[in-house]
Phi, psi and omega in degrees: 000125181264124184235137174252136177248125175248107187202132183268354175262114187302315182295320179294321179294318181293320178297316180297318179298317178295321178296320180294319179293324176294325178295318180206115185293344180277354179290135176246123177275110186288319181191166175236105183265126186266000185207168175299312182301311181294326180293316179299315179300318181297312181296328180287342185241004184221161176289154180297132177285175175283331186203146177237132166260124191228118172289143182286310187258110179256169185299329183251016177143187179275141183296342177299338180295336179300321183290340178281339185260328182223154177270116179257117184254359178262164179295155179229133170249118183275145170247135189209150174252014181290162184283180187297330178300315179295323181295324176298327178296323178293320180296319179301322184261014173059038177251140178281153179210160172226132180276128179279144000288142186277128175258160187296326181295315179293323180294316179298321179295319179295319179292320177299318179297316180298315183292322185270341186266141179272005187301325182290336179276330186270337183285140179261161176306321179297314181296321179295316181298318179295317178298318180296321179297317181296316180294320179301318180294321180292322184283326188247354184059032179248147177262166186299129186263336184202162178237133178271128179230162177252128178240099186065239177264006183252158174243141176212160179250144178245116177301139181300327181295345179266003183261131179275314180199161174245147180209154177257143181206119176053051175067017175234162180240136180230165168224152182244127178288159178300335178276352175110350181284139180254145181219145174277141175230153180281347184278144172276167178296324179297318179292322180294327178302326180281332188264338183270149178293119182293344177284342184249338182229143181225134176271109186275336179197192183291340186254343189228138164239124189234161170254161178300321183297341182278345185280122178264323180197160180221141181232126173273124182264167187296332181264027175066024173265150182245123179256136182246145168248119181258143177295139177061033178232128181276349180286119182258003181242061178255118182236145170284126181298150186302318183289343181257355188299315182298310180295327178296318180294321176296321178296320179291332188265011180289000000 
């Protein structure tokens, strides 16, 4: 079994490596990466390991930033010194964790669970990325800052502040930049509701989540319905649902 350790404390990394080898002498520690930058470089230049042990808070940032730069398709066991509230967040999202300092009994239990559980085989990269985003928001009280997209053979990130609205179309979800460019995203509107800052984005109906900057015009209709015209949107039948109208007006008036 090939394992990668991402940990910025050298002594902690060495102790974990020794504990893993004591658990199973056949385990091979591929590397010990001390930072977000070094971890990204390692993934870009090496084959995916069987398992990763990853500290959350590294010297140059949170380890979740690694997932924004490279696609990690193997299981991850996080090591963390966060409090019990944060640990509950991991349980909700079905992610394994170990509370630091790590003792051999807890490590063995986590490894036994990994070996016997099929979760690592059944989870997809999309599901993993969504789970990591949700946990990041719970741990740091931060909302999603950017979206990673593929443009031909290139990858680029779009800052959330540059997005006008998100919409669903034919069982897929897209977003439109304030400049008018459209992009496909793996997230559903329901998932985006949890990840986006509610002060900046509002879900007006089943099909649209919008920002204030995306609104070009608004029309109040006789039956108390509100029709919106969005910039760079060809859909001319966008209405705020009746049950959301009151909250939408409060959101606009902040």
